[in-house]
N, C-alpha and C positions, 0 to 999 in steps of 0.2 A: 597416514594422509599426510601430505605437504605442510609446511609449515603454514601457509596463508589458506584459511578457511573461510569461506563465506556461507553462513545459516541463512536460508530463503525462505519465509513462509508465503504459501500462495503460490509454488512454484510450478504447478502444472500446467498451466496456461497465463495468458496476459501478460503484462507488466513483469511479474514474476519469473515466468519462462523468460522472457527476453533478457532481464537482468542476469538470470543462471547462465544463460550464452556467452553474455560480456563479461561476466567472470571466470568463467569455464576459458575463453580465448585468452586470457591473461593468466593460463596456469592457475587458477585458486583451484583447490579442492571444494566441493561441495557438500553440504547437507542440505536436503531439500523437504520441505514440510508441506503436505496437503492433506486432503481428505479422501479424495478421489484415486484409489488403489492403483487403477487402471491407467488413468491418464498421467499420473506420477511415474508409473515404471515406464511407460511407452517414454515421456521426456526423459528419465534417468539414463535409459539405454540410449537414445539419439545422441545426449550429450556425452557420454563415454566415447560413444564409436568417433563421433565428430572432434574431440577435443583432446580423447585421451589422459583424462585427470580422474582421481578418486571420487568417487559420487557414493555416498549414503543416502537413504529414505526415510522418512519418519511419517508413518501415517497417523494423521492425526485431525480430529474433529475440533478446529481452535476455539468454536461457541462455547464448549465445556469449558466452566472458568477455572478447571485443575488442570487444563492440557500445558499450559506453560511450565508449572511444577513436573509432568512429565516429560517433557522434552528436554528441558535440563538435567531432571535423572539420568536419561538416557545418555545426554551428552558427556555425563560423568563416567559411566560405563566405558565409555570409547578414548576415554582420557585425551581429550582434545581441547586445545583453546581456541575460541571463535575469534577469526581476526576481523571479520564485517558481519552484523546482525541487520538484516534486511527484513523490517517487518512490513509486508506487502498485502499479507491476507485481508481482507474486507468485502463486504457487501451493503446492499442496501433494498430495502422494502420501499415500495411506491404506492401512494394512495394517502388518504387522509389516516392521519393518525388514530383517531377513533375507531377506525373500521378494519384498522391492521390487526391481527391476534397478539397479544400481550409476548407470548412466547418468543415469535418472532423478532420483536425489538428488541427482546432482552437477548436473544442469541445475536442480533448485530451488535449490540454493545459489548456481550463479552467480546466479539470477533474482531471490532474494530478498536476496542479501548482496552476492556480488562487483559486480554493476553498481550497483547501491545506492550501494555505497560508491565507486567511481571515478566516478560521474556528480557527486558529492557533491565527491570533492575536484577534479575538474577545472574545477567551476563558481565552486566557492566563492570562490578567490581573487578572481576577478572582481567579486564580490559585497564582499568586504571591501576591494576597491580603491574602489569608489563609496561605502562606506559605508552600504549599503544592500541588505538582498535578505531572502528569507524561503524557508525550505525545510520542508517536509511529508513526513516519512516515514511510510508507513504500515505500523504493527507490528499487534498484535492482542493481546486480552485472554490471547492464548496466551502471550505473551511474559512471564506472571507464574508459569507452572509451569510442568513437564515435560508432555510430551503423549505416554503410549504410545499407540502406532498412527498417530500422525502426529508420530513424535520428531524429525526434522529439521527439520520446518515448524516448531514449538513450539521449538525450540534456535535457528533462523532468526532467528524475531521476538523471541525474547529478546537477539540480538545487536541488531536494529535498535534496540530500546528503548534498550539499554544504551549504543549509539552516539550515539543522538539527544541522550540526558540528558548524557553527556561533552562532545557538543561545543558543546551549548548552552552550559555554563558556561564552555568555552575562548572563544567568543564574546560574553560578557558585556564590552559596551561598543564592539564594532567596527559596531553598527548592523546586522548580521545577526541573525536569529533560526532556531533549529532547534524543530519541535513533531511528537512522536511522536504518531499518531491510533491508539487502539488499540480499535478495534471489537469486539465478539464477535458471535457467528453472524450474518450478516446476508444478506437475501435479493438473492443476485447467482448467476450461474452457476459461483460457487467451488464447493459442494458435489458439485455435476454434475461437473464437472471432475476433482473428489479422487475421486469414485466413494463416496461417503459418506452417501448419500441413504438407506441403511439402517441409519445409525448412531442410536442413542438421544439423542444429541445434538442431532439434530431436534427432538424433543420440547420443549425447552426454550422454543421460538418464536424468530423470525428478524426483525432489526431490520429497518425500512424503510431500504431504501440513499438515499433521500433526505435521512432523519433524520441518518444516520451522516455525508454528506457536508456537511450543513450544521453539524454540530458540529465536525467537523475545519476546516471553512472559516472559522467563528466564532473558532475557538481560536487558528488561524495568525493572522487578521487581529489578534488580542490579545494575540499573543507568547507565549502558552501553552507549556509546555515538555511537556505530558503532556494529551492529551485521551481519555476512555474514555466514549463516549457510553452514555445509559442506566442509569437507576438502578441495577437488579439488576447491572450490567458494574460500575459503579464499588464495589457492595457487596463482590460476590464477588472482584474483585480487591485489595481490602483484607484481607476477611478470610485469603487464602490464606498471607498475611505471619504470620500468627500462629498456623496450624496444622502439625504435625508433617510434614514433607517426603514423609515416605514415605506418610502417609494422604494428602494432596493428590493424589501420583501415583496411588495405586490408586483415587481417586475418578474422577479423570480417565479413566482407564483403562475404568473402568464405564460413565462417560456416553459415551466413543465406542464401545463394542462393538455387534455389529450385533444390531439385533432379528432376529425371525424373518420378517417379512414388513414392507413398506411398504404405509403407509394415505393415499394421496394425499399424499405431502410437498408442502407449499406453497411454491413458489419465484418 
């Protein structure tokens, strides 16, 4: 594989796949991680044909807490150094916390937090030794406020944002940068998997996934710490800092409540 290698989790679809396109177009070799073998193989084959770059795939269920160790063990067998780590994999459960099976919530925490943290911890020392490297953690505008009806998801993204900002500060002067990408609602399969197509939140409109990925890629390249794609998302993320916390929580809850019916949701 070439010297510049990007490892991307959740790379079989959505933001992860679009980021894979962007890295491949710049000549990066890719290591793509996802659970769905069929979709990941299809993505890897297309990227190889389109960009003529070396690609490896790792099939992994990232909700398993040991998955991070397993990925790094596999990387050591490849004898490669990761230039860019993209922690993109994540998902949400929609509904009241008390009614969602506890194993679903724990799987969400493991995917959104545990594996992200472990991969970062295991790969970062090699970047520091090389005095070069970039980490992109995909958070969300959900990171800026509590989220009733998606309580664990919002909390997990708050962790990702806080973790990324703190780590970025620790790494000043090392040659390694950390960027948190905080998109708002985006046209991916996320909403369908979370079973929230009937949520009022769908009425606000969805950003194009290519635009979100491009913003994240450019922000990472420039070494920005936080990237919020879209003017509306930037404004809302700024305003919630000045509103009473209980008011913000009520607004979010109202926005996420279900409608009576769905009228051709655009995904």
